[in-house]
N, C-alpha and C positions, 0 to 999 in steps of 0.2 A: 788191167790196162781194156779197155772196149775199142777193140779195133774199128770197127767202121765209124765210130762217133770220134775216136782220138781222144778218151779222155780217160782218166782212171778213176776206178771205181770208188774210191774212197771220197775223190772230190767230187764225183757227179751227188755221192750217198753223203755229202756236206753241205752241198751245195739245194739239192731237195729239200734236204734234212731242214737248213735254214728257212727255204718257199716255206715248208710245212709249218713254221711258227708261227707265222700271220695270225692267225686263229685265236690259239692259245696265250700269245703276249697281249693281241686284242681283248680279250676279256681277262684277264689272270692278273695284269701287272693294274688294272683299276680297280680290284677288290679293296686293296686298302685304305682306299680314297673315297668309299661309299659314302661315310658320313660325314665327310669335310661337305663332299660336293653336294650331296642335300640337302648341306644349311646353306651351304653359298649361293646354293641356286632355287635355294624356298619350296625344297618337296619331301614326301616322305619317302619311306622304305619299299613300298610299290613301283611310285615311281621310278627309284631308282634302278629297279628290278628291272622296268622297260628299256634301259639302256642297254640289258645285255636282247631281250627281246628281239626290239628293231634291230639289231648287229644279228642276230642270229635269220631273223625272216630275211634281210636283205642279202646275207651270205646266202642263204635257199635258193630266193627266187632268181638270182644270177646264176647261181650252182648249175641249170639248165644250159646255160650258155656259154660259160667257160668249155666247155669239153667241145661241142660241136664248132665251133668256132676254132679253135686250136687243129681238131682235125679238117679244115676246111686252107685255113693258112698256116698255120706249122706253129709249132710249143712255145717259141721264143720270144715271138711279138706278144705274142696274147701273155704269156708272163709279164715282159718289160709293161703293157697296159696299164696292166693290173697293180704293179708295183706304183706306178705314177699314182695311179686316180689315190691307191692308200697311203698312197705319203702326205698328196694334196689336204685327204681327207683329215688326216691326221693333226697337219696345219688349222684344220679350220675347228675343230676339236678344241684344239689348243687356246684358240680364243675366243672360245663360246663363252657368251655372259649369261645363257638363259633357257631352259630345259628345250623349250622347242629348236632350237640354234642343237644344241648338243644332241638330240633324238634326228635332228638331219642328219650332221657328220657322222654319228654311230650308224646311220644304214648306210651311207655311201662309202662310208668302212667294212662293212658286210659287202657290198656290194663288190667289192675288189680282192677280199682278203681272200676269199674262197679258191683265187686263183692257183698259187702255189700249192697247195694240197691234189685239189682237182688234175691240174693239168699236170704236175709231177709224179702222181701214180699211171698217168699214160706214157709220160718219159721211161719212165722203170719199166715196164712192159713192150715201150719200143728201143729200149735198148739190151734186155735180157730175155731170157725162157726159164721157165721151170723154177729148178733148185735155186738157180743163180738166179733168179727174180727176185724169190721168197730172201734167200739171204741178204738181195740189195734191199728190198722193203723193209726188212728186218732193221739194219744197219740203219735206216732212215727213219724207224720208229724210234731207236735208242735217243737218237740224235734229237727229233722232236721232243722227246720226252722230258729236255731238259726244261724246256720253254716253261712249264708250269711248274714246275718248283722253284727254278729261277722266277720268272716273270712276280709274282706277289713281294718277292724279297725285294726285289729292282723297284717297285711300287711303293712300298712302307720304306727303302731310301732314300727315294725322291723324297719323299715327304717330310725327310727330316731334314732336310737344307731348304727346300722349295714347297710349291704349294700345288694340286691336282693336276694344273694346268702341265706344270712340269713332267708330269708323265705323257703325253700326248704329244709333249716336246719330242720327248724320247722316243716313241712309236715312229713321229718324223723322220728322224735320223736311224733309225733303225731301218727301215723304206731305202733311204737314199740307198745306205750301205747295203742292202741287201741288191736294190738295182743295179748298182756298178758291179759287185759279183756277178752277176746274174748276166752282166753283158760282157763281162772280158770274159769269162770261165765256165759259162754254160753252151756247148754246140749245139745245135739243131738237128733232134731224133727223130723229127719226120718228114720226109723228102717230100717234094713238090708230086713224084710219082704216084706217092700213096694217098697223096690226099682225095679229100671228098668233099663237093658241092656244099655252099651252104645255104639251104633252101627248107624255107620255112616249110612246105608240104613233107621233104623229107625228114624232116628232125622231127617233125609229129610221129610220122609214121614209122620211124625208128624206135623212140620214144614208147609209141603206144605195145607196139611190139615187145617192149621190154616189160612194159608194165601188163604186158597179158603173158608172159613167160612164167608157167609156174616156178622153175626152178630161180630168176632171177626173183621174182618174189619173197622166198623162202627164204635167202641167202639173203638176202639185201635188210630185209625183216628182223631175221636173228641177227645181224649184226649189231641192228640200230639198236634194238632191244637190250641186247648186252652191255652195249658203249651205255645206255639209259641209266642201268646198278648203278653204274659210276659218275655220270653227268648230274645229277642227281644231286650228289655231295658238289661239286664241282662249282654248279652253278649259286648252290645253297652255301657255299664257302663262308661271305660274311656274317652268315647266323650260324653258321655250323661252329667257326671256328671263335670267334668275337661274343656270340650271345651261348649257345649249348656249351662250348671247354671254358669259356672265360676268357681268352685271351685278350691279347693288345694288337693292333694295327700291324706292330713290326713281326709277329707272330705268325703269320701264314705258312712261315717254313713247316712248320710241326706237324702240318697238316698236308703240306704239296710234296713236301722231301718226300717220307717213306711212301708215300701213294706212287708219285713218279717214279721213285725207285723201282716200288714194283713190277712197271710196266716199263721201262727199260731192263729190267731182268728175264722178263720173260721174253721182249722181242731180242735179247740176247741169246735164249734161250732154243726160239723161232727158228732164229739164222743155225746155229750149230747143229739144229738136227734137221737141216734141210739133207735131202736125198740118206736121210739114216732112218728116218719115221715117215710113216705115211702120213699126207695133211689130214685126212680125218680120224686120225688115233692122238695128232695132236691138237684137235678143237677139240676131240673130246675128254681129253687132258685139262683142256683149257676151259671146259663147264666145270670138271669136276672142280676146279679150285675156287671158281666162282661160286658153285651152288655150297661149298666149303665154308665162306666167308661172307654168304648169306645166312645160311645157321647161327654162325657164331653170332655173325650181327643182331640178329632178333633173338636169342638167348642174353646175349652182354647186355642189351640192351632193356629187357623185361626183368633182369635182375637187378639193376643199379639205380639210382637214384636220380645219379646226375654222370654225362659219358666222363671221363679223365683221360690223359696220357699216362702211358702208351696205348691201354687197350682199344679206347675209341678209333685209334686211326689202323690197328690189326686189319681188319675186315678191307677196308679200302682199299690198302696195298696189297692183299691176295687177290683181291677183285682184280685190281689191274693187271697183275700178273698173270694172271687167266684169261683177259682182255686180249694183252699183249701174244697169246699165243694161237686166240682165235682169227685177231686181225688180219696177218697175212694172205693165210689160207682161204677165207671168205673171200675176200676183195681182188686176190688174183683169179680164184675161180669165175669170179664175176665176168671179171676183163676178157677172162677168156673166153667166153661166150659169144664176145663180138669182137672178134679181131681188126673189124675196117671200122668201127667205131668204138676206140678203146674210150675216144675222150669222151663219148657221149653217154655210154656207159659208166664211168667214172664221174660224170655228172648226177646223173638220174642216181645210184646209189649218194652222193652227197647231198642232194636234194631230200631222199627220203629222212634221212640223218638228219638235216639240220632242221626239218620241219619239228620233229619226235625233239633234238635239244631244246628249240623254240618255243616246247611247248609246255617242256618239264620248267625251263627257266622265267616263262610269265606266268604260268599258270599255275604249276603241279607246286615249283619251290615254295611262293608265298603261302601257298594253302599247307605245305605240312612243315617246313622249316624248325619249326618253335617246338616242335616234337622230335628227340632224337629217337623214340620207339616206331613213332608213326612214319619217319624217317625208311629205319628201317625194310616196315614191312614192306613200304613202295618200290623199295631199292630191290628185296627179294622178288618179289613180283617181277617184277623187269626180267631178271634171270629166268627165272622158272618160265616165262613165256618164250625169250630166246632161248632155251634149250628145247621146248616143246616144238619149236618151227625147226629146229635144227633136226629134229629126231623124225618130222614130216619129210625132210629133203631127203633124209638119208631112206626112211622106206620107201619112197618113191621115185629116187634116184639111183637106182643099185650102182648102177655102169657108169654114172659121172665121175668124171676126174677131178681126183681131189687130192 
């Protein structure tokens, strides 16, 4: 039980984990429908990839505001407003009959979907400190990790008895359910006495201070690049699963289940390690796993003519495990730099990551997703850059707590 919030840790983790599911559900549930949506809307592969890009651009743009608004008026109001907009946007997408309308509602989904993850991180730090916060963040990661594994399965299942419109009706229903759960079960974690006024000038100065802070830049970019190695495969899932692996619309589980299983196992290990292993050492172990995954991925794809199960998904599973070890430590270190602007710090971290993800989905993925070896090379480069940034951070911030 968390006394000052009058909520159990398990219930808080469950609600915040559900809120964090907005993102992967909005992307991954739609993947199995890419081909039929492209046919019905009269567009090609590159245009369908833009349904991810516009979503992520909207997500990134609004991510700069979710946190500061919650710093000013409280976390719960912002969460409920975001959930409402997401639900209405999902209804609009379900009713779309042309690509322009679909892109507009996908952008609106993106503008609202980030509220769960961004404000949820601030709630974690409002509620708990130190090792307890790391454990809660890891529990949320485990719950959140279920979404990318089951989302494409749900999408494929819906296509079995309905058309692609049914997927967006499902997302609308998910929004309604999560809105009720948040309204009923989540207390306000940011009391009026701790709130900071929302002023454009102050927000710009705060953000400029963050991007001018070398510690913030290095940690944020290291986490972003590290996840980029995996997100390249997530955003390329239709090509990777159906094109390179030769599987069907109902077979996305063969990619997502092991990958997200690795992430959940890593989150569990991170929670168990809290208070027993220093954050710095845990991050080093996480990068070691990511490095081994990258080397294996390069070697495997250089030696085979075509990737196949189960060998082709082993590196993404191991890489996801390593990312889950790194993520809670890096995120909490970023939030601890700005105890009075945790929402803003979470927003800026998310903004940088989402711009990267949008570029990967909209620009990089279409260029490399046709070639397994090329994907492996690009993914390994992301990991190498991430580790280099991390080592730079450690070399110049030896006294910084982790």
